[in-house]
C-alpha positions in Angstrom: -26.5 -21.0 11.2 -26.0 -17.5 12.5 -22.3 -17.6 11.8 -23.0 -18.7 8.2 -25.5 -15.8 7.7 -23.1 -13.3 9.2 -20.2 -14.5 7.0 -22.5 -14.4 3.9 -23.5 -10.8 4.8 -19.9 -9.8 5.2 -19.1 -11.3 1.8 -22.0 -9.4 0.2 -20.9 -6.1 1.8 -17.3 -6.8 0.7 -18.4 -7.4 -2.9 -20.5 -4.2 -2.8 -17.5 -2.3 -1.5 -15.3 -3.7 -4.3 -17.9 -2.9 -6.9 -18.1 0.7 -5.5 -14.3 1.0 -5.9 -14.3 -0.4 -9.4 -17.2 1.9 -10.4 -15.5 5.1 -9.1 -11.9 4.4 -9.9 -12.0 2.5 -13.2 -15.2 3.5 -14.9 -15.3 7.2 -13.9 -11.7 7.8 -12.8 -12.9 10.4 -10.3 -11.2 9.5 -7.0 -9.1 6.7 -5.5 -11.4 5.8 -2.6 -10.0 2.3 -2.2 -6.5 3.4 -1.5 -7.5 6.4 0.7 -6.3 6.0 4.3 -8.5 4.8 5.9 -10.5 3.5 2.9 -13.7 5.5 2.6 -16.1 2.6 2.0 -14.7 0.7 5.0 -14.9 3.7 7.2 -18.5 4.4 6.1 -19.6 0.9 7.0 -17.6 1.1 10.3 -19.5 4.3 11.3 -22.9 2.7 10.5 -22.1 -0.5 12.4 -20.7 1.3 15.3 -23.8 3.5 15.6 -26.0 0.3 15.5 -23.9 -1.3 18.3 -24.2 1.8 20.4 -28.0 2.1 19.8 -28.6 -1.5 20.7 -26.1 -1.4 23.6 -24.3 -4.6 22.5 -21.2 -5.7 24.4 -17.6 -6.3 23.6 -18.2 -9.3 21.3 -20.2 -7.2 18.9 -17.5 -4.6 18.8 -14.9 -7.3 18.1 -17.1 -8.5 15.2 -17.4 -5.0 13.8 -13.6 -4.5 14.0 -13.1 -7.8 12.0 -15.7 -6.6 9.4 -13.8 -3.3 9.2 -10.5 -5.1 8.5 -12.1 -7.3 5.9 -13.6 -4.3 4.1 -10.3 -2.4 4.2 -8.8 -5.2 2.2 -11.9 -5.5 0.0 -11.5 -1.8 -0.9 -7.7 -1.8 -1.2 -7.1 -4.9 -3.3 -9.2 -3.8 -6.4 -8.0 -0.2 -6.2 -6.1 1.5 -9.0 -2.7 1.7 -7.3 -2.9 -2.0 -6.4 -3.9 -3.7 -9.6 -3.7 -1.3 -12.6 0.0 -1.7 -13.0 -0.1 -5.4 -12.5 -2.6 -5.9 -15.3 -0.8 -3.3 -17.4 2.5 -5.1 -17.2 0.7 -8.4 -17.9 -0.9 -7.3 -21.1 1.4 -4.5 -22.5 3.2 -6.6 -25.0 0.0 -8.3 -26.4 -1.9 -5.1 -27.0 1.2 -3.7 -28.9 1.7 -7.0 -30.8 1.8 -5.2 -34.2 4.7 -2.8 -33.2 8.2 -3.6 -34.6 10.2 -5.9 -32.5 7.3 -6.9 -30.2 7.1 -10.4 -31.6 10.3 -11.3 -29.9 8.8 -10.3 -26.6 5.6 -12.2 -27.2 7.5 -15.4 -27.9 9.1 -15.1 -24.4 5.8 -14.6 -22.5 4.8 -17.7 -20.4 1.3 -18.7 -21.4 0.4 -19.7 -17.8 1.1 -16.2 -16.6 -0.3 -14.0 -19.4 -3.4 -14.1 -21.6 -2.7 -14.6 -25.4 -2.5 -11.7 -27.8 -5.6 -11.2 -29.7 -9.3 -10.4 -29.1 -9.3 -11.1 -25.4 -6.6 -8.5 -24.7 -8.1 -5.9 -27.1 -11.5 -6.3 -25.4 -9.8 -5.9 -22.0 -8.7 -2.3 -23.1 -11.6 -1.4 -25.4 -14.5 -3.2 -23.8 -17.4 -4.9 -25.5 -21.0 -4.1 -25.9 -22.1 -7.3 -24.3 -19.8 -7.0 -21.3 -18.9 -10.6 -21.5 -15.5 -11.7 -20.2 -13.5 -14.4 -22.2 -12.8 -16.5 -19.1 -11.1 -19.2 -21.2 -8.3 -16.9 -22.1 -8.0 -15.5 -18.6 -8.7 -18.5 -16.4 -5.1 -19.9 -16.1 -3.2 -16.5 -15.7 -5.7 -15.2 -13.2 -5.5 -18.4 -11.2 -1.7 -18.4 -11.1 -1.5 -14.7 -10.2 -4.1 -15.3 -7.4 -1.9 -18.0 -5.9 1.2 -15.8 -6.2 -0.5 -12.8 -4.6 -2.0 -14.8 -1.8 1.4 -16.3 -1.2 3.0 -12.8 -1.0 0.2 -11.6 1.3 0.6 -14.7 3.6 4.4 -14.3 3.7 4.1 -10.6 4.7 1.4 -11.3 7.3 3.6 -14.0 8.8 6.6 -11.7 8.9 4.6 -9.0 10.6 3.4 -11.4 13.2 7.0 -12.3 14.0 7.8 -8.6 14.5 4.6 -7.9 16.5 6.1 -8.5 20.0 9.1 -6.3 19.3 7.0 -3.4 18.0 4.1 -3.6 20.4 5.6 -4.7 23.7 9.2 -3.5 23.5 9.0 -0.4 21.3 5.4 0.4 22.2 4.5 1.8 18.8 1.3 3.9 18.8 -0.4 2.5 15.6 -2.2 5.8 14.8 -4.3 4.3 12.0 -5.6 1.6 14.3 -6.6 4.2 16.9 -9.3 5.4 14.5 -11.5 2.3 14.6 -10.6 1.6 18.2 -11.8 4.9 19.4 -14.9 4.8 17.3 -15.7 1.4 18.8 -14.7 2.3 22.3 -17.2 2.0 25.2 -19.3 5.2 25.4 -18.4 7.2 28.4 -19.2 10.6 29.9 -15.9 12.2 28.8 -14.8 15.7 29.6 -16.9 18.6 28.4 -13.8 20.5 27.3 -12.6 17.5 25.2 -16.1 17.1 23.6 -16.1 20.8 22.8 -12.7 20.7 21.2 -13.7 17.7 19.1 -16.8 19.3 17.7 -14.9 22.5 17.0 -12.3 20.6 15.0 -14.9 18.5 13.3 -16.9 21.6 12.4 -13.9 23.4 10.9 -12.8 20.4 8.9 -16.3 19.5 7.7 -16.9 23.2 6.7 -13.7 23.4 4.7 -14.2 20.0 3.0 -17.9 20.7 2.4 -17.2 24.0 0.7 -14.6 22.4 -1.6 -17.1 19.7 -2.5 -19.8 22.3 -3.2 -17.4 24.3 -5.4 -16.8 21.2 -7.6 -20.5 21.3 -8.5 -21.0 25.1 -8.3 -17.7 27.0 -9.2 -19.2 30.3 -7.9 -19.2 28.9 -4.3 -16.2 30.4 -2.4 -13.8 27.7 -1.0 -10.3 27.5 0.5 -9.2 25.0 -2.1 -6.8 22.1 -1.6 -3.5 24.0 -1.1 -1.2 26.7 -2.2 2.2 26.8 -3.8 4.4 28.9 -1.5 7.2 28.5 -4.0 5.5 31.3 -6.0 6.7 33.8 -3.4 10.3 33.2 -4.7 10.4 34.1 -8.4 14.2 34.6 -8.7 16.9 31.9 -9.0 18.0 30.0 -7.2 15.0 30.2 -4.8 12.6 29.8 -7.7 13.6 26.1 -7.6 11.5 25.7 -4.6 8.4 25.8 -6.8 6.2 23.8 -6.7 6.2 23.6 -2.9 2.7 22.9 -1.8 1.2 23.6 1.5 -2.0 21.5 1.6 -5.2 22.4 3.5 -5.8 19.1 5.2 -6.9 19.8 8.8 -7.9 16.2 9.4 -4.1 15.3 9.2 -3.7 17.1 12.6 -5.8 14.4 14.2 -3.3 11.7 13.0 -0.3 13.9 13.8 -1.6 14.1 17.4 -1.2 10.4 17.7 2.4 10.4 16.3 5.6 10.6 18.3 6.9 14.2 18.4 10.4 13.3 17.3 9.0 11.6 14.2 6.9 14.7 13.4 9.8 17.0 13.8 12.2 14.8 11.8 9.7 14.5 8.9 9.2 18.2 8.8 12.9 19.1 9.0 13.9 16.4 6.5 11.4 17.8 3.9 12.7 21.3 4.4 16.3 20.2 4.2 15.7 18.2 1.0 14.0 21.2 -0.7 16.9 23.5 0.4 19.3 21.0 -1.1 17.6 21.8 -4.5 18.3 25.5 -4.0 21.9 24.7 -3.2 22.2 22.6 -6.3 20.8 25.3 -8.6 23.0 27.9 -6.9 26.0 25.7 -7.7 25.1 25.9 -11.4 22.8 22.9 -12.0 20.3 23.5 -14.8 17.8 21.0 -13.6 16.0 22.3 -10.5 13.9 19.4 -9.2 11.4 16.7 -10.2 8.7 14.9 -8.1 11.0 11.8 -8.1 14.3 13.4 -7.0 14.6 11.4 -3.8 13.5 7.9 -4.9 17.0 6.4 -4.9 17.8 8.1 -1.6 14.5 6.7 -0.2 15.4 3.2 -1.3 18.7 3.4 0.5 17.0 4.6 3.6 14.5 1.8 3.4 17.2 -0.8 3.2 19.0 0.7 6.2 15.8 0.7 8.2 15.2 -2.9 7.3 18.6 -3.9 8.7 17.9 -1.8 11.9 14.5 -3.4 12.3 15.9 -6.9 12.1 18.8 -6.1 14.5 16.4 -4.5 17.1 13.9 -7.4 16.9 16.6 -10.1 16.8 16.1 -11.3 20.4 12.4 -11.8 19.8 13.0 -13.4 16.3 15.5 -15.8 17.8 13.2 -16.8 20.6 10.3 -17.4 18.1 12.5 -19.5 15.9 13.5 -21.6 18.9 9.9 -22.0 19.7 9.1 -23.0 16.1 11.9 -25.7 16.2 10.6 -27.1 19.5 13.5 -25.9 21.6 11.3 -23.9 23.9 7.6 -23.6 24.7 5.1 -20.9 25.4 6.8 -18.0 23.5 4.0 -17.8 21.0 1.2 -18.0 23.5 -1.3 -15.2 22.7 0.4 -14.4 19.4 -1.9 -14.0 16.3 0.0 -16.8 14.5 1.9 -19.8 15.9 5.6 -19.4 15.6 6.0 -22.6 13.6 3.3 -21.5 11.1 4.8 -18.0 10.8 8.3 -19.3 10.1 7.0 -21.9 7.7 5.3 -19.2 5.7 8.2 -16.8 5.9 10.5 -19.5 4.4 8.3 -21.3 2.0 6.5 -18.3 0.6 9.6 -16.5 -0.9 10.9 -19.9 -2.2 7.7 -20.3 -4.2 7.8 -16.7 -5.5 11.5 -17.0 -6.3 10.9 -20.3 -8.1 8.2 -18.7 -10.2 10.5 -15.8 -11.2 13.2 -18.4 -12.1 10.7 -20.4 -14.2 9.8 -17.3 -16.1 13.5 -16.7 -16.9 15.1 -14.6 -14.2 18.5 -16.0 -12.9 18.2 -17.5 -9.4 20.4 -14.8 -7.8 18.4 -12.0 -9.4 15.1 -13.6 -8.5 16.3 -13.9 -4.9 17.5 -10.3 -4.8 14.3 -9.0 -6.4 12.1 -10.9 -3.8 14.3 -9.6 -0.9 13.8 -6.0 -2.1 10.1 -6.4 -2.5 9.6 -7.9 0.9 12.0 -5.6 2.8 10.4 -2.4 1.4 6.9 -3.7 2.3 8.0 -4.6 5.8 9.6 -1.2 6.4 6.5 0.5 5.0 4.4 -1.4 7.4 6.7 -0.3 10.3 6.3 3.3 9.3 2.5 2.9 9.2 2.6 1.4 12.7 4.7 4.3 14.1 3.6 7.3 12.1 0.2 6.5 10.6 1.4 7.7 7.1 -2.0 8.7 5.5 -0.4 8.0 2.0 -0.3 4.7 0.3 2.6 5.9 -2.0 5.0 6.6 0.9 7.6 4.2 -0.4 10.2 4.3 -3.2 8.2 2.7 -5.9 9.9 1.2 -9.0 13.2 1.3 -7.0 13.0 -2.4 -6.1 13.9 -3.0 -9.8 15.7 0.2 -10.6 18.2 -0.5 -7.9 19.1 -3.8 -9.5 19.4 -2.5 -13.0 21.3 0.6 -11.8 23.9 -1.6 -10.0 24.3 -4.4 -12.4 22.9 -3.2 -15.7 19.9 -4.7 -17.5 21.9 -7.2 -19.4 22.9 -9.0 -16.2 19.2 -10.1 -15.8 18.6 -11.1 -19.4 19.0 -14.8 -18.7 18.4 -17.2 -21.6 17.4 -15.3 -24.7 16.3 -12.2 -22.8 13.6 -14.1 -20.8 14.8 -12.6 -17.6 14.0 -9.1 -18.7 10.5 -10.2 -19.6 10.2 -11.7 -16.1 11.2 -8.3 -14.6 8.6 -6.6 -16.7 5.8 -9.0 -15.8 6.5 -8.5 -12.1 7.1 -4.8 -12.4 3.5 -4.1 -11.2 4.6 -5.3 -7.7 7.4 -2.6 -7.7 5.3 0.3 -9.1 2.0 -0.8 -7.7 1.2 -1.0 -4.0 0.0 -4.6 -3.6 2.9 -5.7 -1.3 2.4 -2.6 0.9 -1.3 -3.6 1.5 0.0 -5.8 4.2 0.3 -2.6 6.3 -3.5 -2.3 6.3 -3.7 -5.2 8.8 
């Protein structure tokens, strides 16, 4: 009975967190708290529960329960967040809401009714809202059910893939998992500690809280002096070609130093030098006569190539462990998956069957088999590499991956016509699933 009550309480808190995210991100559009790293609602509940555990002096089991609750709330905050679902629903309803535009009827005829709501009042109310607030569930029931199955399949596939890489990353490469250190240290047993460490902590906390607090106060009272969020150092270089450095923001985020402390030094140095080198390449391009200085998305294609190279390297480095887990799944060896979060047979079954279901769905919508397979490979490989980067570097940014490039790489290499399929249905399929390339739902696997 206690377990049922605890589960019910967690579900209620998760629903409250999701409602908080929807209220702040969608109704008011003020801040993306669900996709913050770590998610603010989940972190707030973690601090409250951790304080209760310390006050009541509970043992390790209570701390494990709080950690599981924190993980559940991370997903409860991240899944309904704007970067996760807004592009998915936008791609799902874009054609219907523009049904009266010239040429849109041909697109509507190619939309699968089991994957999209019909054009008409239901979609208009989705964008405009209604006074009553009622949801036309009859129009949305089938598409939402199908998408729920597809997204759960994608999540399970990535979770299984990460479980197969766990031994290589944790035991052989010994990654530091900086984002995991936050809840672990909050939930750690209370000890005496060193006075110097405690003093340094409160000094850093005081500086950070003061800067952030003044920024918050300035939002309500503009006359309050505050440091702000950052400064464009590119303004110091007004003449060409150095003017191409602008905008080059130096952000005031002292809390990032806490995460940087947990990162490997070579990763920190490489990230800093790479950023400087990329910005200097813009200066060199302008000095050579280019009229286009830079845009925020200059390096997306380069990033996609880097992600694919990293994916190959990850597979090669983890191959001995992957081969052993596959042998265990096939019954050729025993004991390899002892202590693993997921049995080897279950993990390999999900890794194989999950993509097959997703590829079959893409093919049913109209994408050729080879294109559906390539698209799914790119989605999964980018998500896996992003998770690896989170494990090693922390990456307090959900957008730290080459978004859109999972599809752009395909169209840039082969041309859009290669994916048209029968009567152009393949292009409709790419559009419907574009939210998984531009949005961050596949990358949410890194939250675990």
